[in-house]
VOMI-102907 format. One record per residue (C-alpha): residue in one letter; x, y, z; residue number from 0. Coordinates in steps of 0.02 Angstrom, whole numbers, plus 50000, padded with zeros to 5 digits. Example, Ala and Ser with C-alpha at 12.3 -4.5 7.8 and 13.67 -1.06 7.14 Angstrom:
! VOMI-102907
   rest       X       Y       Z    nr
      A   50615   49775   50390     0
      S   50684   49947   50357     1
! end
This chain:
! VOMI-102907
   rest       X       Y       Z    nr
      X   48873   49579   47350     0
      X   49056   49566   47300     1
      X   49104   49568   47119     2
      X   49226   49447   47038     3
      X   49382   49516   47115     4
      X   49455   49686   47083     5
      X   49447   49691   46893     6
      X   49558   49845   46885     7
      X   49685   49757   46994     8
      X   49687   49611   46873     9
      X   49685   49716   46713    10
      X   49826   49830   46769    11
      X   49935   49690   46834    12
      X   50109   49751   46790    13
      X   50216   49613   46860    14
      X   50377   49697   46804    15
      X   50420   49775   46971    16
      X   50604   49742   46949    17
      X   50700   49631   47064    18
      X   50602   49562   47210    19
      X   50712   49467   47330    20
      X   50588   49395   47452    21
      X   50403   49386   47488    22
      X   50350   49300   47648    23
      X   50183   49211   47652    24
      X   50115   49184   47826    25
      X   49974   49059   47825    26
      X   49864   48971   47952    27
      X   49844   48786   47986    28
      X   49656   48809   48009    29
      X   49552   48768   47854    30
      X   49711   48701   47775    31
      X   49633   48643   47610    32
      X   49568   48819   47576    33
      X   49723   48909   47635    34
      X   49837   48791   47536    35
      X   49739   48836   47378    36
      X   49761   49021   47417    37
      X   49948   48987   47437    38
      X   49954   48896   47270    39
      X   49876   49045   47179    40
      X   49990   49164   47271    41
      X   50147   49065   47225    42
      X   50094   49052   47044    43
      X   50086   49242   47025    44
      X   50245   49274   47123    45
      X   50345   49144   47028    46
      X   50282   49212   46861    47
      X   50343   49384   46916    48
      X   50516   49313   46952    49
      X   50517   49333   47141    50
      X   50681   49254   47196    51
      X   50628   49185   47366    52
      X   50455   49142   47428    53
      X   50461   49097   47612    54
      X   50318   49012   47700    55
      X   50279   49025   47885    56
      X   50137   48921   47954    57
      X   50050   48975   48114    58
      X   49912   48890   48213    59
      X   49776   49019   48182    60
      X   49738   49189   48108    61
      X   49766   49283   48271    62
      X   49948   49226   48269    63
      X   49984   49298   48095    64
      X   50034   49474   48151    65
      X   50153   49405   48282    66
      X   50238   49291   48155    67
      X   50260   49436   48033    68
      X   50332   49549   48167    69
      X   50448   49410   48229    70
      X   50510   49376   48052    71
      X   50543   49561   48024    72
      X   50633   49575   48191    73
      X   50737   49415   48193    74
      X   50764   49354   48015    75
      X   50931   49383   47930    76
      X   50833   49416   47770    77
      X   50737   49574   47727    78
      X   50567   49539   47653    79
      X   50501   49651   47514    80
      X   50323   49612   47570    81
      X   50221   49497   47681    82
      X   50060   49411   47630    83
      X   49940   49350   47764    84
      X   49833   49202   47709    85
      X   49693   49128   47814    86
      X   49514   49076   47806    87
      X   49398   49112   47951    88
      X   49226   49033   47934    89
      X   49083   49095   48042    90
      X   49021   48975   48174    91
      X   48885   48979   48304    92
      X   48979   49088   48429    93
      X   49051   49265   48427    94
      X   49227   49189   48412    95
      X   49223   49229   48224    96
      X   49203   49415   48260    97
      X   49345   49419   48385    98
      X   49465   49325   48270    99
      X   49422   49433   48118   100
      X   49438   49594   48217   101
      X   49602   49540   48296   102
      X   49690   49487   48135   103
      X   49626   49641   48042   104
      X   49688   49760   48177   105
      X   49854   49670   48188   106
      X   49887   49678   48003   107
      X   49832   49860   47995   108
      X   49950   49903   48136   109
      X   50095   49814   48049   110
      X   50061   49916   47892   111
      X   50094   50073   47994   112
      X   50247   50004   48085   113
      X   50345   49908   47953   114
      X   50437   49981   47804   115
      X   50363   49848   47689   116
      X   50183   49809   47644   117
      X   50081   49677   47734   118
      X   49945   49612   47619   119
      X   49777   49555   47690   120
      X   49736   49389   47606   121
      X   49618   49332   47743   122
      X   49450   49262   47691   123
      X   49313   49301   47816   124
      X   49163   49202   47758   125
      X   49001   49130   47821   126
      X   49019   48959   47739   127
      X   49149   48845   47661   128
      X   49057   48866   47496   129
      X   49089   49054   47501   130
      X   49273   49018   47532   131
      X   49280   48902   47380   132
      X   49199   49037   47272   133
      X   49351   49144   47314   134
      X   49480   49014   47261   135
      X   49453   49031   47074   136
      X   49264   49029   47074   137
      X   49139   49166   47038   138
      X   49229   49288   47155   139
      X   49403   49267   47079   140
      X   49556   49193   47161   141
      X   49599   49289   47318   142
      X   49771   49208   47332   143
      X   49818   49271   47160   144
      X   49745   49442   47199   145
      X   49848   49452   47360   146
      X   50007   49417   47262   147
      X   49963   49547   47131   148
      X   49930   49672   47269   149
      X   50098   49632   47348   150
      X   50188   49659   47182   151
      X   50099   49825   47155   152
      X   50140   49884   47331   153
      X   50323   49833   47311   154
      X   50327   49934   47149   155
      X   50250   50082   47240   156
      X   50379   50072   47380   157
      X   50520   50065   47252   158
      X   50451   50214   47157   159
      X   50434   50316   47316   160
      X   50611   50269   47367   161
      X   50681   50319   47198   162
      X   50585   50484   47204   163
      X   50655   50518   47377   164
      X   50833   50478   47318   165
      X   50814   50591   47166   166
      X   50748   50733   47277   167
      X   50901   50718   47389   168
      X   51026   50727   47247   169
! end
């Protein structure tokens, strides 16, 4: 059974990562009420941290998230500091759930090895709508807020590694 979020993540939330120009949230149209609530929590944390630009891309379904992230990275005039994938996949009566979850997970994992910026997995994979609601500020925390905190921490890590590399080269 999952605990109420990653307590260490929440306790050690150092939102002072310096200047963050842009975070791109890629969200699905499926289960919009749930995904919109994840976005609201995500935005709240990012705005409180002073992120200058929060861009939103909406895609039809979770499988399309990796493509949208890759396309933004390839074609946008702006350089994102991080991407956050938000979706909610609810199990049904067919194996479709397994294929969708596997596909989006593999796509995001692959992007994390290909891109120079983090891609945060804010995808709920649940059996019921009730379980999804428990992860939007209920007994299992707010996964949208946690995704934003994770993005900020990963941006800070990337900046620290970059600064270390620059110092080593001087």
